[in-house]
N, C-alpha and C positions, 0 to 999 in steps of 0.2 A: 871241295870250294864250291863246286858247282851247286852243291845241296845248299850251303848256307847263303848262296846268293838267290837261290829260288825261295827259301825261307823269308828273306830279305824284302823281295819283291811282293810276296803275299802281303807281309805286315805293310808294306806301303800301300799297297791296294785298300786294305781293310781301313787304315786310315784316311786313304782320300774319300772312300765310300762314307765313312762317317763323318767328314768334314762337309762334305755335298749335302747330306742329309740336315745337319743342322742349320747350315744356310739356307736350304729349302724352308725347313720349318720358321725359321726367323722372318724370311719373306713373305711365308704366308699368312703369319699371326700380323704381321704388319700390313697387309692387306685386307685380314679381315676386321681390324682395329679400324683402319680408315674407311671400310664399307659397312659399319655396324653390324658386323654378323653376317653379312651376306655373303654368299658364295659368289665366287669369280664366275660373271656371266649369269647370276641369278638375279633375285628380287627377294627383298627383307620381307619377312612376315610381322605385320602389325594387326592392331586391332585398331578399329576406327567407330566413330558414331557422327550420326547427321547431327547437327547443329538443330538445337531446340529453338522454335520462336512461338511465343504466347503470351498472353498477358498474365502478369506475374506479380502477386502480391508481395510487398516487402515484410518478411517476420522479424521480429526483434526478440531476442531471449536472454533473460535475467533470472539470477537466482534471487530469491524473495523469502519474505516470510508471512504470516497470517498474524492480523491485528485485529482486536475487537474495535467495533465501530464507535462504540461508546463505554468507555472503562470507567467506572467510578470506585471512589474508595469511601466506604460507607462510614461516616462518624456520626456520633449521638450529637443533638442539639443543647442537650443538658448534660450536665455532670452527674456521676453517681455509679454505683454498683451496679454491674449487669446481674440480674436476678434471674432472668428467665432467658432461655435460649430456643426459638421456633425451629430453627433451621439446621440441617447439616452440612457441611463442606462438601462442594462439588454439585451441589444442588442445582436444578433451574428453578426460578422463582417468576412470580408474575408482578408486574407492578403494582404496587399498593400492598403487597403481601408481607404480614409483621415477620420482623426477624430477630429482635431482641427488646426484653423490658428492663429498662433501670429503674431502680428503687425509687419509689414515688413519694415515699412517706413524706420527706421535706416539703414537695410541691404539692402535696395535699394540704397540709399544716399554711402553706403560704397562700394557697387559695382562700382557706377560711378565713384567714387575715384579712386579706385583701376584702372579701366579701363583706365581713363585717366592718371594716372602715368605712365601705361603700354605703353600707345602711345607716351607718350612723350619720355620714354626710347627707344623705337622703332625708334622714329624721331631721337634722338642722335646716335642711333647706325648707321643709316643709312647715317648721315653726319660723321662721325668718319670712316665709311666703304669706303666713297668716297675720304675722305682725305688720308687714306692709300693706296688706288688704285692709286691715283696720286703720291703719293710718290714711290711707286713700280714701276710706269713707269718712273719716273725720275732716281731710281736706275739701272734700266736696261741700261737706258741711259748713264749713269755714268760709268757703268762698261765698256760698248763698247768704249768711251772716252779714259778709263783709259789703256784699251788694246792697243790703237793707239797711248799712251802718249801724248794724246790732255788734260789731267789734272792730277793732282798731285793725288797721292795717298791719302793723307791728305783728299782732296775732296771726294772721293769715299768712304771714311771710314766714312767721317761725314753722307754722305746721307743714308748708309747702317744702322747706329745708327738711324738716324730718323726714317726709315721703322721698326725697331725693336720696337722704344718707341710706333709708331702709331699702331702696332700690339698689344701691350700689353695693350696701351688705349681700342682699339677695344674689347679685350677679358674682360676687365672691363666693358665695356657697354654690353656687352652679359650678365654678371653675373648679371647686374642691371634688365635687361629685365627677366631673369630666376626669380628671386626675386619678381618683379611684376606680373610675370603671377602666382606665386604661391600665391599672395596675392588676383588678381582676383578669382583664383579657390576657394579660401577659402572663397570668399564674396560671390562668387555664390553658393557654398554649404550651407553657411549660410542662405541666401536667400532661397534656397531649403527647409531648414529644418524648414523656417517658419510654413510649412506644416505637422502635425505630423500624421504618416500613422501607421495603425495596422501591427507590425511584423510578425504576424502569424493569422491564422484563429482561431477563438473561440467567448467565450461569455464575454460580458464586465460585470464588477459590476455595480450596480446601484448607488453606490455611485462615483460620479464625479465632476470635478469643473465645473463652470459656465463660461459665457463668461462676462469678465471684470476681473478675475482671473490674477493675475502676477505671471507668471512661472519662476522658477529658472532653469537654464539648468542643467540639469541630478541631480536636486534634487526635485522639485515639483513633486508628483504623480497627474498625470492628470486622470488616472483612471488605475483599474487593470483588466486585462483579462486573460484568461485561455483555454487551449484548452479542447474541451468536445467532439471530435470525439472519444478520446480515454481517457481513466480514470484509475486512480489507485485506488484498494481496499488496504489501509493500515492497517496492525496489526502487533501483536508484538507475538513472539512465545519464548518459553524457548531455553536453549542451547541445551538441548539434541532433542527436537523437531527439531532444525534447523539441527541436524545433520541427523536426520531421513529424513527430506524433501531435503536435499542438493542436491541429484541426480537429483532432478526435475527442478532445476534453469536452466533458459536460454534455456530449451529444447521446442520442439515444441507439448509438450504434454500439453492440456487445462484439468487440473485436478483441477482447482478451481472455486466453484460456490459461490454465494452471495445469501442472502434472506434479502429483504428489510424490513422497520420497520413495513409495515402492512402485514408482512406475505408472500408477493409475491417473488416466486423466479425469479431471472433474469435468461432469457432465454438463454444468451450467456454465455459461459463458458470463463474463463480467465487462465491465466498462470503466474508463478512465474517468475519475472523478474529483481528483484532488492533487495539487501540487503545491511541493514546498513553495516557501517565501524565497528563498534564495540559494545559489549553488554551496555547497559544502566546502569551505576554503581549503581543506585539508586533501580532498579527493576531487575536488572539482565536479562532482555529479550533484544530481537533482533527485530528490525523494519524491516518489508519486505514488498515489493509492489508487488500485483498480477495487470496484465496489462487486461483492457477489453476494446472490442470494443463497441462503444458507438451510433451506428448509427441514432437514435432517439432522443438522447440528452436525455434519461429520467435520467440517472445517473449524479446528480451535485454534484461539489465538497462541503464537510461537512456532506454530507447526511450519516446516519447509515447504517452499513451492516452487517450481520452476515454472517463471511466467513466460508465456509468449504473447506478444501483441502483434496483430496483423495490422500494419502500416498502409501507405498508399499502394496502389496498385500501377505497375509500370505497363504500358501498352505494347504489345508486341516485342517483348525483351527477347534479347537473344540470350540464351543459356548453354554452358558448356560446362562438362566435368571439371572439378578442380584439379583433378590428376591430370587432366592434358595441359595445364598452365605452368609454364617453366619461366622462372626469373633468373637474371644474371645481371648482377648490380642493379642497376634501376631499371633495366629492361625488361619489360615482360611480353611473352611470345607464345605462339601454339605452332606445332605442325600440321599441315592440313595436307589432304590426297589431291595431289593436282590433275589437272584434266588429262594430261599425259599419264597418270598413274605413278608420278615419282613424288617425292617428299618436297614441300614447300614450306617456307618458316613464314609466319605471318605477325608482326608485333602488334598488339592489342592493348586496349585499356578495360580494365575491369571497374564495376561498381561493387554493389552490394553482393553478398554471400545469400544463397537461397539453399538451403539444406546442403546437398553434395554440390552444387553448382556455384559459378559465377556468374553474374549479368555481366555482359560483354557490352560496353558502351560505344567502342570504336574497334573498328581493325576485322569483323567479319562480317556474312551476311547469311540468311538463311540458308543459302544453297551450299555453305561449305561443309567438308567433312572433316573432322578433326581427329587426330592419332590420340588414343588413350592409353595404348598399352605397345608395348616395343621401342618407346623413345630413347632408350638407353644407347648413346652413341651415335643415334640415328642423325645424318647429315642432310644437308641440303641436297635436292637432285637425285636421290637414290631410289631406284625403281621398286615399286612394293607390292607384295603380295598381301591383299586386304583382306580382314573378316570383319564384317560389319557386325557390331552389338547393339544392345538396346539399353536405356538405363536399369530394366529389369535384370538383364544378364549381369551386369558390373555392381548390382546390389545398391544403386543409388536412389536417394530419396529428395524429394523438392521440401 
């Protein structure tokens, strides 16, 4: 019986020890939760950074694409079959360079016919002129005879009427000459237009028509070309962003940069030059063109570009890392290191993003030190073990 009693006491003692251990663990866990990982009587380890204050440009980034500054669909001014092709698709051409030749036979015939009609009209005019000159000579003689009473007034009047009629006939012949001269000019222009020239310098599309294609005047697109010595980077902005950037339009400030799809930053800056006439009704955004010089032809229409526009400069802006900012419902706040080395919660108002940072418009001063790591479960008034870090330590960018 004594042995059984001793065994029972041992079991009870073990159970009591286990229960006490569990209770102790639970109490310890609650203490740790309430102190953000702080050991009882110790300080919580955090990383903190001094608030940055400096003049800060506001940058706006957009997805955009490259567009030609002067895209032209080349058509022939006259109809006919393409009989010669002087270029290949994708080629760079200069303004005035011949591109295509339209069959000119009918236009050569039309010119010859118009020239013949003009020559005939000119001959008729010369005949009419000679007749008029003879009549004018006779009229002068009749006027002399009338003054001498050698002929009747009726004879003189008849001769004067003949001069007037011949003058009207000569004027009609001149009108015929003018009409035929216009037809000759038109026929010559049509013949000249059988050669299609590049209206501007630029690069041709690779999709162009072949010899043998029938081209309808002003309708059949022979090839599309666009200027590439200068190009647009086109992107869309919101109404608010447009208002913020409006002072930079058509200025000499080159405040636009682009990054290409492979991550390469294009070395030449651009400037804002064109704004669409209205907001898009479906998106509420506005299309904008930034102009870039493209001397090496690297930028091609249709290429993707990440557009960055440098906007206004905020003087003495207060900057803190985005990771330091916490939001609960509609409240935005940070935790800073207080003068007594304890954590302090500060409500703030943030403005624009700049790289990895927020601009703080209210709630902080340049003397504040914000906590950037160790914020999980960190409460107000907790003693802190602070390690100061820099933006470079955290891999932050502006």
